[in-house]
C-alpha positions in Angstrom: 18.5 2.1 -4.7 16.4 2.7 -1.6 12.8 1.5 -1.9 10.0 3.7 -0.6 9.3 1.3 2.4 13.0 1.5 3.4 12.8 5.3 4.0 13.1 6.4 7.7 9.9 8.5 7.4 7.9 5.3 7.2 8.5 4.9 10.9 8.6 8.5 12.0 4.8 8.9 12.7 1.5 7.2 12.7 1.3 7.7 8.9 3.3 5.0 7.2 2.7 6.0 3.6 0.8 8.2 1.2 -0.8 6.8 -2.0 -2.5 8.1 -5.1 -4.2 5.8 -7.6 -5.7 6.9 -10.9 -8.1 4.7 -12.9 -8.1 5.2 -16.7 -9.4 3.4 -19.8 -8.5 3.7 -23.4 -11.2 4.9 -25.7 -10.4 2.5 -28.5 -11.0 -0.7 -26.5 -13.9 -2.3 -24.7 -14.0 -2.1 -20.9 -12.7 -5.1 -18.9 -16.0 -7.0 -18.9 -16.1 -7.2 -22.7 -12.4 -7.1 -23.4 -11.3 -10.2 -25.3 -7.8 -11.9 -25.2 -6.6 -10.2 -28.4 -7.8 -6.8 -27.3 -6.3 -7.0 -23.9 -2.9 -8.0 -25.3 -3.0 -5.2 -27.8 -4.1 -2.7 -25.1 -1.2 -3.8 -22.8 1.2 -3.4 -25.8 0.0 0.1 -26.4 0.8 1.3 -22.9 4.1 -0.6 -22.7 5.2 1.0 -26.0 4.4 4.5 -24.6 6.7 3.8 -21.6 9.4 1.6 -23.1 9.7 2.9 -26.7 13.1 4.1 -27.9 11.7 7.7 -28.0 10.5 7.5 -24.3 12.6 9.6 -21.9 11.7 7.1 -19.0 12.1 3.8 -20.8 15.0 2.6 -18.6 13.2 3.6 -15.3 10.5 0.9 -15.6 10.5 -2.9 -15.6 7.7 -4.8 -17.4 6.3 -7.7 -15.5 3.9 -10.2 -17.1 1.8 -11.4 -14.1 0.8 -14.7 -15.7 4.4 -15.7 -16.1 5.0 -15.5 -12.3 4.6 -18.3 -9.8 2.0 -18.2 -7.1 4.7 -17.3 -4.5 5.9 -14.4 -6.6 2.4 -13.1 -7.1 1.7 -13.2 -3.4 5.0 -11.4 -2.7 4.1 -8.7 -5.2 0.8 -8.2 -3.4 2.6 -8.0 -0.1 4.8 -5.2 -1.5 1.8 -3.3 -2.9 3.0 -3.8 -6.5 -0.3 -5.4 -7.5 -3.8 -5.4 -6.1 -6.0 -8.3 -5.1 -8.3 -7.4 -8.0 -5.5 -7.7 -10.6 -4.4 -11.1 -9.3 -8.0 -12.3 -9.5 -8.5 -11.1 -13.1 -8.4 -13.7 -15.9 -6.6 -13.2 -19.2 -3.6 -11.0 -20.0 -2.4 -8.7 -17.1 0.9 -7.0 -16.4 2.5 -4.1 -14.5 5.2 -1.6 -15.2 7.1 -0.7 -12.0 9.9 1.8 -11.4 13.2 1.0 -9.7 12.3 2.2 -6.2 8.8 0.6 -6.5 7.2 4.0 -5.7 5.2 4.1 -8.9 3.6 1.2 -10.8 1.1 0.9 -13.6 -1.3 -2.0 -13.4 -2.6 -3.1 -16.8 -5.9 -4.9 -17.3 -7.1 -4.7 -13.7 -10.8 -3.5 -13.2 -9.8 -0.7 -15.6 -7.2 -0.8 -18.4 -4.8 1.4 -16.5 -4.3 1.8 -12.7 -1.5 4.3 -12.0 -0.3 4.1 -8.4 2.2 6.4 -6.7 3.4 5.7 -3.1 5.5 8.0 -1.0 6.9 7.2 2.5 5.3 9.0 5.4 3.0 12.0 5.0 3.6 13.3 1.5 0.3 13.0 -0.4 1.0 16.1 -2.5 4.2 14.5 -3.9 2.4 11.2 -4.5 -0.3 13.2 -6.5 2.3 15.1 -8.5 4.1 11.9 -9.5 0.9 10.1 -10.5 -0.4 13.1 -12.3 2.8 13.5 -14.3 2.7 9.9 -15.4 -1.0 10.3 -16.3 -0.2 13.3 -18.5 2.8 11.5 -20.1 0.6 8.6 -21.2 -2.3 10.8 -22.3 0.1 12.6 -24.7 0.1 9.4 -26.8 -3.2 7.6 -26.2 -6.8 8.8 -25.9 -8.7 8.1 -22.7 -12.4 7.3 -22.4 -13.6 10.7 -21.2 -16.9 12.5 -20.9 -17.3 16.2 -20.7 -20.2 15.7 -18.4 -18.9 12.9 -16.1 -15.1 13.0 -16.5 -13.0 9.9 -16.8 -15.1 6.8 -17.5 -14.4 3.7 -15.5 -15.7 0.1 -15.1 -17.1 0.9 -11.6 -19.3 4.0 -11.3 -17.7 4.9 -7.9 -14.4 5.6 -9.8 -16.0 7.7 -12.6 -15.1 11.4 -12.5 -11.5 12.1 -11.5 -10.8 8.4 -11.2 -8.7 9.3 -8.1 -8.3 7.3 -5.0 -6.1 9.0 -2.4 -5.1 7.2 0.8 -2.9 7.2 3.8 -1.6 4.0 5.3 -1.7 4.5 9.1 -0.8 2.7 12.3 -3.7 3.1 14.8 -3.0 0.7 17.8 -4.4 3.0 20.5 -7.7 3.7 18.7 -8.0 0.0 18.0 -7.2 -0.8 21.7 -9.7 1.7 22.9 -12.5 0.4 20.7 -13.1 3.9 19.2 -12.1 2.9 15.6 -15.6 1.6 14.8 -17.2 4.9 15.8 -14.7 6.8 13.6 -15.5 4.6 10.7 -19.2 5.6 10.9 -18.3 9.2 11.2 -15.9 9.5 8.3 -18.4 7.6 6.0 -20.5 10.7 6.1 -17.6 12.7 4.6 -17.1 10.3 1.7 -14.2 8.5 3.4 -13.6 4.9 4.5 -11.1 2.8 6.4 -9.9 -0.5 4.9 -7.4 -3.2 5.6 -3.7 -3.2 4.8 -4.1 -4.2 1.2 -7.2 -2.1 0.5 -10.7 -3.2 -0.4 -11.5 -6.7 0.6 -8.5 -7.1 2.9 -8.1 -7.2 6.7 -6.0 -5.1 9.1 -2.8 -6.6 10.5 -0.7 -5.1 13.2 -3.3 -2.2 13.6 -2.4 -1.0 10.1 -5.2 0.5 8.0 -5.8 2.5 4.9 -7.9 5.7 5.0 -9.2 6.7 1.5 -12.0 8.5 -0.4 -15.0 6.4 -1.5 -16.2 8.5 -4.4 -14.5 10.4 -7.2 -17.4 12.1 -9.0 -18.4 15.7 -8.3 -15.2 16.9 -6.6 -11.8 18.0 -8.0 -8.6 16.1 -7.3 -7.5 19.0 -5.0 -10.8 18.8 -3.0 -10.5 15.0 -2.6 -6.9 15.2 -1.3 -7.7 18.2 1.0 -10.7 16.3 2.5 -8.5 13.2 3.0 -5.8 15.3 4.6 -8.3 17.0 7.0 -10.0 13.7 8.1 -6.7 11.9 8.5 -5.2 14.7 10.6 -8.0 14.5 13.0 -7.7 10.7 13.3 -3.9 10.9 13.8 -4.4 13.6 16.4 -6.8 11.3 18.3 -4.3 8.4 18.0 -1.4 10.6 19.3 -3.4 12.0 22.2 -4.5 8.5 23.2 -0.9 7.2 23.0 0.4 10.1 25.1 -2.3 9.8 27.8 -2.3 6.0 27.9 1.4 5.8 28.3 1.5 8.6 30.8 -1.1 6.9 33.0 0.1 3.4 32.5 3.8 3.9 31.8 5.1 0.7 33.5 2.4 -1.4 31.8 3.4 -0.2 28.3 7.1 -0.3 29.1 6.8 -3.9 30.1 4.7 -4.7 27.1 7.2 -3.1 24.7 10.2 -4.8 26.2 8.5 -8.1 26.4 7.7 -7.7 22.6 11.3 -6.9 21.9 12.5 -9.9 24.1 10.3 -12.4 22.2 11.2 -11.0 18.8 14.9 -10.9 19.5 15.0 -14.5 20.7 12.2 -16.4 19.1 13.0 -19.5 17.1 9.5 -20.1 15.5 6.7 -17.6 15.2 3.4 -17.2 13.5 2.6 -14.2 11.3 -0.2 -12.9 13.5 2.0 -13.0 16.7 5.0 -11.5 14.9 3.0 -8.6 13.4 1.3 -7.8 16.8 4.7 -7.8 18.5 6.2 -5.6 15.7 3.2 -3.2 16.1 4.0 -3.0 19.8 7.7 -2.4 19.0 6.7 0.5 16.8 4.8 2.0 19.7 8.0 1.7 21.8 10.0 3.6 19.2 7.3 6.3 18.5 6.8 6.9 22.3 10.5 6.8 23.0 9.9 4.0 25.6 12.3 1.6 23.9 15.8 2.9 24.5 17.7 0.9 21.9 18.9 1.8 18.4 16.3 1.4 15.7 16.7 -1.5 13.4 18.3 -0.8 10.0 15.1 -1.9 8.4 11.8 0.0 9.1 9.2 -1.9 11.1 6.9 -1.8 8.0 9.6 -3.2 5.8 10.1 -6.0 8.3 6.3 -6.8 8.3 6.5 -7.0 4.5 9.5 -9.3 4.5 8.1 -11.8 7.0 4.9 -12.4 5.0 4.8 -15.9 3.4 5.3 -14.7 -0.1 8.3 -12.6 0.4 9.9 -15.0 2.8 9.7 -17.8 0.3 10.7 -15.6 -2.7 13.7 -14.3 -0.8 14.8 -17.8 0.2 14.1 -19.0 -3.3 12.1 -22.1 -2.4 8.6 -23.2 -1.3 8.3 -23.9 2.5 6.0 -25.8 4.7 4.0 -23.7 7.2 6.3 -24.8 10.1 9.4 -24.0 8.0 7.9 -20.5 7.2 7.5 -19.9 11.0 11.2 -20.8 11.6 12.4 -18.7 8.6 10.3 -15.8 9.9 11.9 -16.0 13.4 15.4 -16.3 11.8 14.8 -13.1 9.7 13.5 -11.1 12.7 16.4 -12.1 14.9 18.9 -11.2 12.2 17.4 -7.7 11.7 17.2 -7.0 15.4 20.7 -8.3 16.1 22.1 -5.7 13.7 
């Protein structure tokens, strides 16, 4: 089955993916800060039974993963594939996820909130991501009772999530805005509209390969539709700025960018050892080459973003089935990139 990050639309524009995340808590249990081991285990069992019970129409679509049973390498690989958050990995005690077969929807259990429903769609498709997450939310709520206030909406561990509990985001590739130095100014401007730009893995993470996440900061006082519409409008303006810069920069400096793109391809197609930072920067440049039509070669069978995920240390080691030294990781990374580009 094709995973969301394998879809061609991931590389068709500056927008890599669309994501909806819903934060929910069960009324019958303490919130995370006061949730003891027995309660957390019982809470996880409650949600798993909703999804995996014999009466569930979707029981075969989801796999249950006990996070604490996984090795450190497997945990890092799951983070790299956006199956889990940094927050979930840092939490103590019982924690788990339910993830569907194409990895486009997962339910994190016992993160900052009892339930974090996350739906990801390739490319620009935030409405579909919202529909999928909302349907799962409704499905769970048919069986369990959420912590909810008529005055404030859904109650969450962090006040910034109270209300709709909705975080909507686009993962975007912004190399030209980054190169021009205009990204910092944009960050200040969108903050006034309740939006923020974060790193590739969300809050507390850094950008790699000019990849960022644009998302709403607050969920209280606005409807889900208003939050999504606001995100859509802000992101469209940012993407238009990125596209205009790419067009103008390449038009004015065509030979420079053509040389830069083909040099990136040459290194990636022939390297024998390469660091993550260099590889991602070169793959970012390769993506510019495909988007601008500078690079006149067939696209790889894997999307550029899929390649970035697969060359991270967690996925590299998990796919090879063994722990590697840093130098061995750099060799394995180069081997993987060459194999993809040669096909």
